[in-house]
C-alpha positions, 0 to 999 in steps of 0.5 A: 500499499503506498501512503498519499500526502494530500497537500491541503492549504492552510492559514498562514502561520509563523510570519505568514509562512504557508504550511500544508497538512499531509493526509494519507490515503491507501492505494495499490498504484505507483505513478509513472515517471513520464512527464504525463500526469495522468495517473488517477492517483494524481486527481485525488490529491489537492494541489499546492497553488498560490505562488506570488511573484518575486519579480517583476511585480513583487507580491502579485499573484504569479502570472501563470498558475502552478500546481504541485502534488506529492505522493509518499510511497514506501521507498520514494517521494513522488512529485508532480509539477504543473506549470500551466502557461497561457502562451506554450509556444513561448516556453523556453526549451534549452538544456536537457543535460544533467546539472546544466545551467538553466539561466535560459530555461523555463524552470522550477526549483524545489527546496526540502529542509528535511531536518526541519533546522532552518538551515540546511536543505536539498535542492532539485530543479527541472527544466522544460526541456528535461534538464535534472539538477540538485545541490546540497545547501549549507547555512541557508545558502553559505555553501551551494554544492551544485555538482553534488549528484543525487540519485533520483529520476525525473521527466518533463513534457511540453503540451499545448497547456504548458509544461509538466514534470514528474519526479521521484526521490528515493528516501536513500537519497535524502538525509533527514530527521527520522523523528520529525513529522514536518519538513521545510519546503519551498518552490519557485518557477521561472517563466523566462520569456517574461523574466518572472520569479514566483514562489510559494513562501517568502516571495521577497527580494530581500530574502534568498530562496536558499534560506531554509528559515523562510520556507513553508511548512510540510507537516504530517510527514509519514515515517519513512523507511531508507532501507539498510542504507547501504550503497555499493559502487563498483567502477571500471576504468580504461585509460589510454595516453599517447605522447606524440613527441616521444611516441610513447604509449601508456594503457591502463585497466583498473577498477575501484569502489565507492561505498556509503553506509547511513548508520542513521538518515542523519549519520553516514559513512563514506569510502573511496578505494582506488578513487578515480576522477577520469570523468571530471570536467576540465578546468577553464583555462585562465590568464593570470595578469596579476602577482598572485595565484588563482583560485579554481573550484573543486569539481571532483564528486568525492570531495563535493559530496557533503562539502557543506559540513566542512565550510568555514567562515562567513557566508559571503561568497565574495570572500570565499577563495579570496583571502583565507580558505584553511581547507581547499580540497583541490590540494588533495591528489595534485602535486605540481599539476600532476595527479597523485594517486589516492589509494583510500578516502573515507568521510564520516558526517553527521547532522542534527538540529543542534550540531554538524560534525565532518571528518575526512581521512585520505591516504595518497600514494607515492608519485615519481617522475622526471622534470627538466631539473631531474627526478622528483619524488613524493612519498605517501601521505596521510591527510586529514580534516575535521569540522565541527559546527554548533548551531545557536539560535535559528541561523547563527553557528560557532565551530572549529576546523583542524587539518593534518598533513601536508599534500606536498610532503612533510609536516603541516597542521592547522587549527581554527575557530569561527563564529557567525551571527545572522539574522534577518529581523535587523531593524524589523525585516533586514538582514545583518551579518557578523562574522569572525574567525581565527586560525593558526597553521604550522607548515615545515616548522613554520607557525603563524596566524590569521584573522578575520572579522566582518559586518554586512547588511546584505539587503536588496535596495542597500547592501553594506559591508566592512571587513578586516584580515590580517594574515601572518607572513609565515601563515601557510595551511598545508591543506588550505589556500592563501594567495597572499601573506603578510598583509593587513587588509580593510575592505568595505562596500556600499551598494544602492540598488533602487527598483523604479518599477518601470520597463527599468527593473533595477538601478545599481550605484556602488563604492568598494574601497579596499587597502592592503598594507604590510604587517607594520602598516605600510601601504601595499595596495590601495583600490576603489571600484566605483560603479557609476551606473548600472541598469537592468532592464525588465527585458533581462538585458543590462549595462553598466559603467565602472571606474577603478582607481588603484595604487600598487607599490612594488617592493620587488621586480615583477616579471608579468611576462618572461621578457617583460619586468615591471620594476620596483616602484609606486604605481598609481592609475585609473581604468574605465569599463563598460558592459553590456549583457543581453538576456540569456533567454534570447536565442542568441545572447551576448555579453561584451565589454571593454576595460581600458586606461593606465596600468603600471606607468603604461597602458592597458586595454581588455576586450571580452566577448561571450556569445551563446547560440541556442540552436534548438532544445539540447544543442548549443554553441558557445564562444568566449574570447578575451584579449588583453593589450598591454603596453609598458615601458619595459615592453608591449604584449598581447594576450589571447584566450579563446573558448569554444563549446559545442553541446549536443544533448541527445535526451536528458540521459545522453550528452556529448560535451566538446570543449575547445581552449587556446591561450597565448601563455601555453601557446597550445590548444586543448580539446576536451570531449566528454560523452555522458550516458545515464542508463538509470540514476547511478548506472553511468557510462563516461567516454573522455578524450583529450587532445593537445596540440603545441605550437611549433613555428607557425603551425600546431603539433599534436602533442598528447592524446588521452582516452578514458572510459568509466563505467559505474553501477550502483547497488542500493540496499 
């Protein structure tokens, strides 16, 4: 017998948050997940309705009707979403691929706070074209882990009445509090041709959709069974690589195993034996014209799973990865841009309404190779990360982070504590954030500290921020990322973004001053970024003008290019920028800009253009071109970066991604082609081709060819 939840609209409660009571009925059938909502059981369920606009007409009823129905089965949560549309020919169908960016699509998003802790949630989305996406949300959006892939099914279908979708989410995919009969829930729908966003709960421009605290309530949730709680994922990999310069060929056939065991719906242990990342998408190439290293996002599934539990520091995404990141998972498994074998990796996580705990341990194997300077050897390493966070009140928390081990060899340890205060009732209904942390790191017998404190007022019309960072000269967390050491930094921000309620959706003006000094207070950098004017139209198009006043004091010579040296000195310069962007809903969308002015005693002009052409559902072409023209006293040079994308999605389960990149810095071309086929959730095949060419004289010559196949099969008990 299947337990069906009749979602009945109840009176608004708890600050006007809507709630729905689940009423169980018994029947003998399950819905077919095909996007056609024609089963008799759906007709017996009263739908959730009543979405209201966030934009463009805040608080008004949604311009098109949306209905959501739920059905709790013995092993899965079934959901039917009806997105009626009075102009079905205007529905935007672009992306079919799993985890695609759906900025150009008609879509809906679902938020489930299964612990009802007002902090963490599961997020699911579907597009009219059938794309499925999901994410883990931590601390009301502090961490949004979209590359996470849960096991669930979903199909959508467009008709002359609108578009419709059915989803089936296994309880084994969700962590939840088994003693709670209430979940937080919210839904939002995007009608792309109208640039309209509508929500069920809290349709406010001041509140993020990812805030579980502002979700509605699904009450009387029945007792759910996750089964034994064991997932076993064996996988096979086949790799072949040929070096065209030496004619050497290397082939490898290997196997590995991923395990997941749930001690309870809120506590689980994950392990990976002979971890392999053959299917991981390649990084975008970037030209670094700064004195400091660039931050790259993690893309490997094992380190993305439950990564929000390890999140440290404030919720502002602008800070993350810029000044201090004490745990940076990309340091694991990489050494001098070479892949280090990971023999065993294990992760334990538990989450309750009061606290969260995460423990990660990785045994990395040895690595030996030869470079231009001779043989290089790295011994086996054990790397450990622990994170504990204690919830305080509705949104705030305090926590500890500790790491041990050094992926570059030798010793390393980091210990830190953070406190984060968050409220959305400051001055009645405004957001306020106050955060601070302290860290101490030991690396290769050197020990030093780092500190951070900030206060911010992140609201729709007025956004204010002030922060202070201090990083010791020898502060070097072995498992972290710190691009600039031995500094004190003060940064502030003021943004005013009124909504005139005309065909202009929002205007923008802002000031962002930043100053870096050394630890003795001597100025190293001064920057003032001013948004002079920004306009976003109701069509989704936007235009902005900004100016940047900058001062850089170089205490040592800087080789910006091999043959171009900027000498020690005090440099002050001004740069202007103009940018125009069209709505992503257009069949051919454009983003372009120019940034020009002085640069270290000379001149610099930057151009960039990005084109996205939606040929038909599942067919997209993309072009990105960046050009930097730099003319200095020590010499002039140009830098070019080109990216080409061609994506073909044969169905929501079969996608072929092609990516070509060229840049002047490496003087080479890289081609990445990935075929991804999902037989069913958890049973997938990847075929990945990588080809590189290098420059020889005035032509490109083949350098390396690599082919990888990976097949994984999930067994769930």
